[in-house]
N, C-alpha and C positions, 0 to 999 in steps of 0.2 A: 429168518423169515422174509420171504420174497415180496410180499404184498403189503403195502402201507395200509390198505383197506382192512386186511386181516389183523394187522397190529392195532389199529384204532379200535376195531370191534372187540378184540380180546382184552384190550386194556379196560374199556368201559365195562365189559362183562365181568372182568376180574374185580373191579371196584364194587359193582353191585353184588356179586356173589359173596365177597368178603363181608360186606355190610349185612346182608341177609343172614349169612352163617353165624356172625357174632350175635346178632339179635335173637336168632332162633336158639343158639346155644345157651345164651343167658336165660331166655324164657323157659327152655326145657329144664335147665338146672334148677330153677326156682320151683317149677311145677312138680318136678320129681321129688324135691324135698318135702313139699306139701303132701304129695300122694303118700310118701312113706310115713309121714307123721300120722295121717288119718288111718292108714292101714294098720299101723302099730297100736293105735290108742282108741280109735273110734268105738270098737266093740270089745275093748279090754276092760279090766277091772276098774279102771279110772271112771269110765262112763257108768258102770254098775254102782260104784261107790257113791257117785253124785246122785244117782237115782234113789238109792237107799236113804241118803241124808235128806233129800227133799221129801220123800214119802213119810219118813218118821217124824220130822220136825218142821216141815214146811220151809219157807224161805229162810228163816233164821238158821235152821239146821244146814241148809245149803251154803249160806254165807260162812257159817262156822267151819264147814268142811273145806271150803276154798281157802279160808284163812289158815287152816292147819296143815295145808300142803307144804312139805319140806322145801327149803330154798334150793336144794340140789335136785329137785324134780326135773326130769329130762324135757318136759314140755311146759308150755304156758296154757292154762285152762281158763277160758272166759265163758261166763254164763250171762246171757243177755235176756232182759225181759221184753215184753211186747213193744216197749218204746225204743228198743235198741240200746239200752243203757246197761252197763255191767253192774251186777248186783253188789259188787264191792266198791263201786264208784271209780274204778280204774279207767284210764284212757284206752279206748278201744282202737287197735291198729286200723289204719285206713283200709287195708285190704279186707278186713272183716266187715267193716261198714259197707264196703261196696258189695260184698257177697250178700249181706242181709238185704241191701236195697234191691239187688237184682231178683232175689227170691220173692220179696214182697211185691215187686212190680209184676212178676209173672203170675203170682197168686191173685192179685187184684184184676189182672187181665182176664183170668178164667172166670172170676165172679161177674165182671161187667158183661161178658158175652154169654152168661148163663150156662157155662160149661160144667160148673161144679155140682155134682150129684151127691145125694146123701150116702149112697152106698159106694161112692168112688172118690178117692183122693189122689191127686197127682203125686208123682214121685217127689220126695223131699230129700234134696241133697244134703241138708243140714240136720244134725242130730238135735232132737227136741225132747224136753222133759215136761211132764204135766204134773203140777203140784196138787195137793189135797183140795185146794180151792179152785181147781180147774185153770189156774194161772199157767200160761205157756212160757217156757224158757227155752232158749236156743243155746246149745253148748258148742263151743269151738275149741279145738285142740290144735295148737300151732307149735312148730319147733321153737325151742328156746335158743336164743343167741346171747352169748356173753357180750359185754361192751366191746371187747376186742374183736369178737367174732362179727358183731354188727358192723364195726368199723372196717373190718376186712371185706365184708360183703359189699359195703358201699364203695370201698376203694376198688374192688374188683370190677364193679360196674363202670367206674370212672376209667379204669385202665383199659377195659374192653372198648370203651368209646374212644379213648385216646389212640388205642392201637388201630381201630378202624380208620380214624382220621389220618393217622400217620401213614398207614399203608396206602390209602387213597391219595394222599398228598404226594407220596413218592411216585406212585404209578402215574398220576396226572402230570407231575413235573417231567418225568421221563418222556411221556407222550408229547407234551408241549415242546420240550427241547428237541425231540426227534423231528418235529414238524417245522418249528420256527428257525432252527439253526441253518438248515439248507436254504430257507427263504431269505435269511440275512445274506448268505453267500451269493445267492442269485441277485439280490438287490445290489450288492457291492459291484458285482460283475456288470450288471446292467448300467449302473451309474458310470462306471469306468468307460464302457463302450459309448455311452451318450456324450461323454467328454472328449471323444475322439480317439481313445486308445483301443483301436480295433483288434489289437493282438491279445486282448484280454480273454481268458478262458477260465471256466470253473475247474477246480482241482480234480485230479484223478481219483481221489478218495470218494468223490461224488459220482463220477461217471462209472465207477466199478460197482456201485450198489446194484442190487438185483430187484429193487422195487420201482415204483412209479417215479420217485425222485431221481433215481439213476437214469431212467429213460429220458426224463426231462432234461437232465444235465447233458446227456449225449446229444439231444436235439438242440439244446442251447449252444453247445460248442460247434455243432454243424452249421447252425445259423450264423454264428460269429465268423466261421471260416468263409462262408459265402459272402457275408458283408465285406470282409477284408479283401477278398479276391475282387469283388465288384469295385471297391474303392481304388484298388491298385490298377484295375483295368481302366477306370476313368482317368486316373492320373497319367497312365501310360498313353491313353488315347489323346489326352490334351497335349502331352509332350510331343507325340509323333506328329499331330496335326500342326502344332506350332513350328516344328522343324521343317515340315513339308511346305508351310507357307513362306518360310524365309527365302527359299530358292526362287519362286516366282516373283516375290517382292523385290529381290535383288535384280532380277531380269527386268522388272518394270522400271526400276530406277535407271538402269542402263539405257533402256529404250527411251525414257523421258529425256535423258541427257543428249542422246543422239537426235531426237526430234528438236530440241532447243538449238542445236548447232545448225540444223538445216533451215528452221523457220524463224529462229529468234525466240526471245523470251515473251511468252504470251501469258495472259491472266489465267487461262485454263491450265497451263503447265504449273503455275504456282499453286493452284488448287489441288492438282493431282499430287504434287510433291508434299503438300500439307497433309493430305489424307494418307499418303504412303508413310509419312513419318508417324502419324497417329497409329496406323496399323502396325508398324514396326514396334512402337512403344507397347501396344497391347500384347503383341506376341512375346515381347521380352518379359512383361509382367506375368503372363500365363506360364512361361517357362520358370520364372522365379517362384511362382506359387507351387508349381509341380515339384521343383527340387526340394522344397521344404518337407515333402512327405518322405523322402528317401534318405535324408542325411542321417548318418550314424551319430548317436549322442556321444559315443566314446571318443569321437574326434574333437571334442570341445577343448578349448584352451583358455587360460586366464586372460581376462580383459580388464584394462583400467578404464572404467566407465566414464570418468571425468574427461580423460583425454579423447576418447572416442566421440563423446557428445560435443566437445569443443570443436573437433574437426567437422562434424556434421553441421553445426551452427555456422561455422565459417564458410563451408561450401554453399549453404543455402543463402547466406548473405551475399556471396559473389553472384549466385544465380539471380538474386533479386535485382542486382545492378545490371546484369547483362540482359535480362529478359524484360527490363523496363517496368518492373513492378513499382509503381510510383509511391515513394515515401514510406514504404513498410519497413520497419526496423525490427531486428531480432535481438533481444536482450538475453544474456545467459548469466545466471547466478548459481553458485554452488557453495555449499558449506561442508561437503564431505568428498572424499575421494575413494569410493567403494571399489572393491575388486569382485568381478563376477566371472562365471564360467560360461562359455558359449562359443559362438562362431562370429567373428568380427564382421565379416561381410554381410551376413544375414541381419545382424543387429543394426549395422549401419543403414542397410536398406530400409528396415522397419522404421527407424527414427527419422530418416529422410522423408519417407512417405508421409508420416504424421506431421512433420514440421512444414513440408511443402504444402500440405493440405491447409494448415493453419494460415500460412502466408497468403495463399490464393483466395482465401475466404475473408481476409482482413480488408477493411476499407482503405481508401487512399489516406496516407498520413498516419495510419494505425500502427500498432506495435504488437509483436508476439513475444511473450515472456516464456523462457525456458528455465526451470529450476531443478536442481539435483540435490536431494537430501536423503537421509537414512531414517527409516522407521523400524526399530527393532532389528531383525535379521533381514530386512528388505531394503533395497535401494529404490527410491521413488523418484521418477522423472515426471514433472508436471509441465504441460504445454498449454498455454492459454492464448486465445486470440480475441480480437475485438469485433468479430463479425456479428452476424444476425443470429447465430446459434442454430439449433436444430429442433424441430417439433418433438415434444416429449415422446409421442408414440413412435417416432422414427429412431430414437436413440438406441433401442435394442437391436435394430437391424443394420446399424452403420458399418459393422465389421463383417457383414455377409458379402460374399463375392458378387460383383456386378450390381450392387445396390447403390442407387443414387437418390439423394433427397429430392423432394419436390422443388426446393429452391435452386438446387444445382441444375435440374432439368429445365427450369424456367430461365436460366442465365446462360445464353449462348457462349459467352466468353470463357466459361468454366468447362473446358473440354476434358472431363474426367472419364475414366473407364469403369470406375467402381471396384477396382481391384487393389488400389493402394492400401487402404485401411485393412482389407482382408489379408493382404500379404503381411502387413504389420502385426495383425493379431496372430496369424499362424506362426510368425517368427518369434513373437514374445512367448507364446505358449510352448514353442519348441525349447525355449530357455527356462521352462517351468515358472514363467511369470504370468502376470495378469494385466489386462488393459481395459479401461472403461472410460466412458464419455459421459459428461454431464454439462448442463447449461449453467453459465455463471449468473449470479444474481443481478449484476449490472450489465448483462449482455455479453454475447460471445460464447465460445465453446471451451471446455476444459477437458483435456485428455490426461489421464493419470496412468502411468506405467510403473509396475512394481516388479523387480527382479530379485531373486534370492542372492544374498551376498555370499561370495566364496569364503569358506573358513580360512583363517590365517594359518599358514604353515611355518612353524619355527625352524 
């Protein structure tokens, strides 16, 4: 079936048709049994015998005749008086009471509207007997059911109801599954793309469908292809621009050096050199950010995280002394030596960016604490500084490219590009890890990095 619309329509139509069919079949079966009973006995000797008994002996004779009917008589005979009570005091079946009530209501309606004439009587669907004292009796003949037969009849109704419910449940479940299962697959693919996995596609089993869902799957994959190509083009553009900027930047430095030789060291030359170094650093970070998009995961190697982190801490400590960061110390604590899989260079760059950021935002005489621990199957790196922290509304954007906090923009000496933490996040995610930032209760910022531990190989 090629159209989902047709499938939904036919499913609902099938449920309604089955319900109506079972109800109509049950009603027809009961009505047919009643019709056969009346056709077989209404004008038969049974009715004549009742009339003779009433005519000869009145109500006592009618009661005696009813009482003398054999137990194996094929039908149940009820004779009701004007009050709707059986002459033998038996319980009248509900369907007989309803028939009497409908007949009386129709007769009363004729009387109220003055429609009943002396020479005209409306059709009487019920057999009636008139006694010697002009007392009117209504005679009912209904099929006789044994206890077992009555139980079977009741159970048949229940089974028909259960069958209708079961069929409708099966059809409804099949319809709901046909609709929701592709929706779940689309949701999984959408979430995967939102997390940055632009190579995600829905399966061929969905694109090969001939209904609206199949067309939607084809359009979804086409959209994902365009998104992936667009992202690749952006990465390629950034890489090419960065490479092209390196050449004029190198020539600018050569020209700067030649000008110094001719005119001496001027304050303007120092400014030009500072800005050139900043531009060179920015280009390097852009190239690093672009390379993270193209690295093949199959090239990863085992990394001793404790050793790598110790080297990063030592390098940052040396930079603190050489760059004149006054009084900031970096403390490193570890209680585990986990092994992870990844790329040592990229992981080193990520950790250096985070740690340098913590050092530059620490006050004079402050300290930065680095801790390495294990939580389940994850290695956790915690980096805490004693700075001013970050506004809560800015925490979610800290790892976006070129984002800088308001405090960083207001502090001229913090010459950041807004790419360091973005590079760190991309590198951590490349290693199937997570990175998050939060403010410390007593001031400062906490960065937590978690990386999956490499399974031990015997």
